[in-house]
Structures are given as C-alpha cells and as structure tokens.
N, C-alpha and C positions, 0 to 999 in steps of 0.2 A: 355651588355655582362654580363652573370651570371656565377658564379663559384660555384663548388660543395664544400660544407663545412658542418660541423656538426652544428646542431642547437639543442635547448633544448625546449621540449614541456611540458607544465603543464598537469599532468594527471587529474587534477580536472576541469579546465576550457578550456584547449586546446590552450592556448596562446603560441606563439612562441617567443623564445629569442635567441640572438646570443651567449650568454655565460651563464654558470650555475650560479644560485644564490640560497641561502637558502630559500628564500620566493618568491612566485609568485607576481609580481608587479601588476597583474590584479585582482586576486581574493583574495590575501592575504594568501593563503594556504602555509604551511611550508613543506619543503622537498618533493615537488611534481614535480620538474623539472627532466625529464628523457631525456637522449641524444637520438636524432633521426638522425643517420648518413645519408650521401648522400642526403641531402635536398638542392635543388637549392635556393640560397639566392641572389636575385638581388641586385646590387649596386645602391644606391641613387634613389630608386624607392619607393615612399611612397605608391603607390598602393598595395605594398606587405603586408601592414597592414590590408588589407581587410580580413574579417574572412574566414577561410578555407572552411567553409560550403558553403559560397556564391561562392567562387572560384570553388568549386566542382560542384555546381549546374550549373554555367555558362559553365564549361568545358564539363559536361555531355550533356547539352542541345545542345551544338554546335558541338561536335565531336564524342560523344559516340553513338553507334547504339542503345543503350537502353535509350537514353536521351528523346526522344519525341515519346511516344507510340500512341498518338492520330493522329499525322500528321498535327495538326492544332495549331495555336497560339492563345493565349488569347487576347481578345479585351476589351477595356475600355467601360463601359456602366453604366447607372444610376443604383443605388442600387435597386430602385423599379421595374426595368425592369428584374431583375433576377428571374427566375422561381423557386419557392419554393415548394417542396413536402415533405410530412411527411417522416422522415427517416424510412426505412423499417428495422426492427430488424430481425436478423437471430438467431433463438434459437440454443443454443449450446447443448441442450439435458440434461443439468445439471442446475436445477433451481437456486441453490445457486450461481453458476458461472454467470448465467444471471443477478442475482440481483446485483452482484458486477460491472458488465459491464453496468448497467443502464437499463436492460431489454432485453439484447441480443446484438449481434454484429451489428454494423452499416456498411453498404457497404462502402468500401474505407477507413475505419478507420485503424489506426496502434496502436497496443496494445503492450506495453513493460511490461514484467512480470519478476520479479527478486525474488531471495530468496537464502538461504543457500544451499550448495550442499546436495543432497539427501533428500530435503524436499518435493519434489513432483512436480516440475515444468514440467518436461517431461511427467510425468504420467498423470497429468490432461489435458495437451495439446494433448496427444495421445488419451485419452478418448474423448476429444472434437472433434478431427479430425475424429475418426471413427464414432461418432454419426452423425456428419454433412455430412460425406461422404455417409451415408445411407439415409439421409433425401430426400424425394421425391421432395421437392421444389428446392433442390440444384442439383438434378440429378447427385449425386456422385461427385460433384465438390469440392474436397479437396486435397491439396498437402502438404506433410510433408517433409521438407528439413532438413537433419541432417548433421551437420558439425563436430560433436564430436564423433559420434558413427557410426558404420558400419550398413548397411541395415540389416544384420543378427541379430545384437543386438536389433534393433528396432523391428524386427519380433519376437524375443524371448520375449521381454517385452509384446508385444500385445498378444502372446500366453499365457504367464503367467497370464495376467489379463483377459483372456478369452474374448478378444475384437473381434468383427466382422471386420476383416481386408480385406475382399474381394474387397471392393470398394475404399479403401484408396490408393492414389498414393504416392509413396515415391521417394526421390532422395537424394543421398549422394554427396554433392558438397560444396565447400567453395568459389568459385569465383563468385562474385556478377553479373558479366556480363553473365556468363553461367546460373546462377540461373534466371536472368531476361529473358533470351532467353527461358528457360524451362517454365517459368510462362506465357510468351506470347503464347507459343505453347499449353499449357494445358488450359489456361484461367480459373483457379479455382475461386470459390467464396470465398474460405478461403485458406490461405497459412500460414505455420508455419516455422519459421527460428530458428533452435536450434543449436548453439546460435550465437548472433551477434558478439561475441568476436572472433569467428573462421572465419568470413567472411572477404574477402579482395577484393580490386579492383586493376586492372592493372594500373590505373591512378596514384597510389601512390607507391613509391619505398620504402616501409617499411614492417616490419613483421606484420602479422595479430595480432589483439589485441591492437595495438597502438591507440593513440588518433585519429590521422588522418585517419587511416583505418576504425575505428569504425564509426567516424562521416560521412565520405564520403560514406561508404557502406550503412549506414542507410539513408542518403539523397537520394541515388539512389533508394533504396527499397521503401521509402516513396513516392517518385515521381511516381513510378510505381503504387502504391496502389491508389493514388489520381486520376490518369488519367484513370485507368482501372476499379475502383470500387471493387477490390479485398480486402477483409478484411485480415489484416496481423497481425500475432503474432510474436514478437521478444523476444527471451529468453535472459536475461542478467545476467551476474555473479554479485556477490556482493563482497565488500571488507570486511576486518576483522572488520571494524566498522559497518557493516550491511547496507551500502549504495551501490547503483548500481555502478559497476565499469565503467570506461570510463568518457568522458567529460559530464558536466552538460547539455551541449547543446543537448545531446541525449534525455534527458527527455523533453526538449522544442520542439523537432521535432515531437514527437509522440502525439497521441490524448489521450491515457489513459496509466497510469502507475499503475501497480499492484504489491504489495509486499506480499510475504508469511511471516506470523508471526507464532510464536510458535517454540518449540524445535523439532529437527529432530527425537528425541527419544520419543516424546509424541504421544499419540493416536490421537490427534486432530491437524488439520491444519487450519489456518485462512488466508484468502486472503483479503487484504485491498486495496481499491482504493485511492491512494494519489493524483491522478490527473485524471479527467474524463471530457472531453468536452461534453459528451452525457449522463451524469448521476450525481448522488450525490457523492461528495467527502467524504472520510472516510467511505464509505459503506463497510460492513464487511460480508464475506461469511464464514460459518463454515462447516468444513468437517471432517470426521473421516477416518483415514488411516486403510485400511483393506488389506487382502491378495488379494482382487480383485480390488485394486485401491482406489481412493478417493470417499467416499460416503457422500452425503449431510446429515447434521444433521437436523432432522425435528423440534426439540424443543431445540434451542441452549441455552436458558436461563437455562435449567435444568443441563447442563454439568458444569456450573460454580458455582453451589450451592452445598455446602457440607451439608450432612445430619447428624446431631448430635443427640445422644440420649437425651441430654439436652443442653441448651444454654451454650456457653463458652465465657470467657472474651476475648476481643480483636477482635471480629468478628462482622461485620455489612454487611448487604446486600444493595447494591447500585443499583439504576435504572439508567443505562447509556443509551445513545442513539448513536448508530453507524450507520451513514448514515441516512436511512429512517426507521430504526427499533429500538424500545426500547429493551434493553437487561439487564437482571438481572445478576449481578456479585457479588461475595463475596470479601470484602476487609478485610484482616487480618492485625493486628498490634501487635507488641511485643515491650514493653518498659521495659527496665531492667537497673539496676544500672551498670554504666560503670566501667570497671576495669582499665581504663586509660583515654585517650582522647575520649570524647563522639563521637559516630559514628552515621551517618544517612544513611540509605540505603532504596531505593525504587525500587521495581520490578514491572514493568507494569505501573508506574507513573513517572511524572517528578520530578527528585530529587531536583531541585532548588525550585520548587513550594512547595514541602514537607517542606523544611527548612523555607520558608516564612509562611506557615500555622501553624507551631509549634510556631513561634513568635507571630502570631495573637492569638493563643489559650492561650499563657502565658499572653498577655496584656489584652485581652477582655474576656477570659474564666476562668481566675484565676487558670489555670493548667500549671505548668512549667515542662520542660523536661531537664533543665540544669543538667549536670552531669549524664545523662542517655543515653543509646543507644536506638535508635528508628529504628525499622525495619518494613516496610510496604510492603505488597505483595497483588497483585490481583490474585486470584485463577484461574487456568486454563491456564496461560500464555498469556492471552489477554492484550493488551496495551490500556489503557484508556487515551485519550489525551484531553478530554473535561474538563472544569472547574466544571461541575456538580458533580464531585467526591469529591469536597472539604469537604463538610459537613460529608460525610461518612468516610473519612480518619480521621478527627478530632474526631468523635465519637468513632471510633475504637481505636484510641490512648488513649482517655479518659477512655474507658472501660478497656484497659490493665493496665493503671496506677492505677485506682481504684480497679482493680481486681474484677470488678462487671460485670456480663454478661448482655447484653441487650437481650430483647425478640427475639426469633427466628422468630416471625411473624412480625418483624419490617422492613420496607424498607425506605430508605433515599435517597434524592438527593437535591442538592442546591450548589450554588457558595458562597464562603465566601470572603468578601472584607477586605481590610486592616484595616478598622475601626470597624470590627466585625459584619457588617451587613450581612444578608443572602439575596443574590441576586437571582432573578428568572433565570430559564434556559428555553431554547426552548422546546416546546411540553410537557409541564408539565402534561396535562391531559392524553396524550397517555402513559406516564410513569406510571401514577396511574392505568390505565386500565391493563397494563402488570403486575403490582404487584398484583392486584386483581385476575387476571387470574391464578396466581400461589398460591393463597390462603393466601396472606398476609393480616393481620387484622389491622395493624397500619402503618402510614406513616408520617414521619416528612419532611415537604417540605417548601419552601419559601412562605411567605404570598401572594406574587404576583401571585403564581401559584395555589393558592387554588381555587377549584371549588365552585360554589354557594352552599349554605347550603342545599337547597331543590333539588339539582340535583339528580334525581332518580338513575342514573347509578353508583353513588358512595356511596350508602347507606350501602354497605357491608364492608366498610373500615373506620377506625377512622383516619381522616385527621387532623394532628396537624400542623397548619400553624405558622411559627415563623419569626421574623424579626431580632433577634440578636442571636449571637452565644451562649451567656450564657443562653438564653431562650431555645435554642435547647438542650444544655447539660442537663439542669434541667429537661426538659420534657422527655428526653430519659430515665433518671434514675428513673423517677416517674412511668413508665409503669410497 
C-alpha cells in the first residue's frame, strides 16, 4: 500500500529523499533539494530506490503507446555478429556547426545544446532546420517543435532572418506523448525540441521543468530517436553558474553536449562540444552574430589577435588547440601594486591554475608577484582549458612586471610543471604551422615539440626550444 506524501528531489543529481536536508547525501551539492508534492512513496519497498530514469524506461516500454516504436524486442547476440556500417553524416548546411558535431549529424543521435538566454540557441537551430528541410537527400524531412514560443513567433524569426521556411514543418506542443505521436506520423530525419524544460509527460504528476519531468521526458525522446533513427536536438536552459539546468543524468543520456560560450552582447559566438560520442571533445566552432543570424567565421584565429601600432607590455600570442584545430589567441596580463590584499583574477583561464603558475614563476623564474594584483585575460571571450597556455600566461605576466614588450611576431605554447620544466603539448608541429600561416617569425616552444633542424616546412620561423622556465623567460626578452 502506498500513500501520497511530499518528497524532496535534488536538482543536481535527481536523488529522492523523504525529508529536506541542507546537503544532498548522494552528490554532496548544497541547497539543491526542492519539494516535489504528491509523489507516491511506497512503504518498506527497497525497489523504490531504483533510479527514476530506469523506472521511467520500464513504465514507458510496458504501458506507454510511445514506448516501443519498432514493435520488436532486442535479442542477446555475440558482439562480432552485430552488423556495423559507417555512420552516415547528415550535413547541417553550416560547416562550423558540422565541425563541432564531428562532421555532421549522425542518424539516431541526440544532441543537447545549452547557453545563456539570447545567445543564439534557437537562431542556429532554426537555421539548421531550414537548411536540412531543403536538402534533397532528406526530402524535406525536418520538424521544429517549440514549447516556449508560439508558431507565429517562430515564423517571425524565420522571416527576420530571411530563411527559406516553405519546407520546414513546425509544431507547438509540450506534451511528450503528443510530440512522439507527431514524430511517428511525420517520420522526420531531424527534429528539434525547444526546450526540454517545457516538456512534460503524463506519467509524472509534477510541473514541467522539474527533475523528474526533464529526466523522463528526455528518456522517452531518446528512446524514440534510437529506435527510429531520427537525429534529435534538445535545447537546454543554463543556471546562473553557467551549467545546464536539470539533473546531471540528462547529460549522460544524450550523445553530444554543446555549450554556447561568449557574451550575449559580443559580436562573436562560440559553440564547444563538451561531450561527443561521434567526434572530438572540446571542438570549437566560431560564429559571428549578424542581422541575418549566425554566420561562420572563415579565419577564427584573426578575430582573437589585436593589432597594435607597436608592441605593448603584458601581451603574448598563444597557439592553443581546440578540438582538431589549432587557434591563435592573445593572452593579456596586468600586474600592478596592490592597494590592499593582493587579488588574482583570470578571465578565460582556470583561476586555480593561475595561482599555481605564479608560485612556479617565483620559485623557478625568479619573478615574484607578492603584494601585487594580477589580472589575466584571454582576448575575444574564448575559454582556454588546455595546459598548453601555461607558458604564454607566465611570459605575459613577466612582460607586465618588467614593463618590457615582447615582439609582436612571437608565438608561444607549452605546459609548465611544478619543478619549472617546460613540458610538451599535443600536436606541436600543427601549432607551428598555424603560427607560420599568420606571419609569426619567432616561436618559443617545449624542446620535446621542436621539429628537426633540417625540416623544410619550418625554415620561415625561428624556433626556440626550451626545457626550463628561466630559459624561456630569458630567451623571450633577448628577442
């Protein structure tokens, strides 16, 4: 016998509890438990601890009309008996978007895309939907499901962006069972759900946007995509901390997770793949926001490089690698006497790693920043998460402290270890080629990444290979 009572659900991991607590016992998140009224809580039934996602899957497969689309059941078989075919990529019509996805959409894949309000999620997906609806190979097979806007608002956006909307099918609906019925009838090659926070299922007695509703609605949609081969886009909201709203299990359900980076008031937008089962993780796509929507940037390295009339102190160009592409970005540092307690601030970089690098520079480079404020910024709003930025950050700080500008034709990359050694980074020669393509004449790099001295493709650049941090600082100021 079950009785109806209130329970509390963690908004971070989705765990259920009988009473409120300040900290989730499962994931350790603070102040994340929210009351979910009218939830059936069985007495003395340990099977109730089964994850809600599994309970949803079993309930859908057994009772929901949308549970089993193929009409068949899976069978156990040897792995070598499974037929394997090369995944067919569906081009989106936007090459930078295809790059982030790993070469295009894979049939049956589920892509979760998140970002701040107004940053361009609906815009790029509407552009993608209209492009793919007109593709001859897809025979106009695209469906855009909106749960936040009316059909008139979607049509107004398409008209403002001058998009060909004659073949795109649209639906305004928030009930997942109704959406699945429409998908079964239309059988589109691509479907867009905008957004997952507005979708609900009749199997859960709670308001849309809750952890249980998001998780189970996503489970039903994912099941549909896998069984029918429809490529599915899910739009997700983000929290004030910049992470996707809803349970973390939502990110584990899908095949690809994309994040919009950059400020909503900036001219440029960046989409990063933080998870991708069909392509490179941390792949970055660069777009420019125009009156006609998001346009891909042909030469992304150029937008992150400032052009000065003469070299300035505290500025160094770094060769980063985002996914499968090397990228030139400018790192700026400002070190000044502190008027109180010294501050450390990093924009586009890991703050904790900056503090560690400053300690390494003091111990092994002979340059200290105690009693001084240190501000480091990556130009253009891009976030650099690889350790290959270490050497550029320290050289920019050293340049600001000494008030000596480094040559504008200098490019730098390399990881700095705690003992002051300069460690190699992946794809060093590809980074050098990118620097040469943009006219850089000098490069300070780890010795282990140095090309052969007689390599003809690197004759146009002065490669300075270093093993220690003090050698790198000395070499930079001798140029």
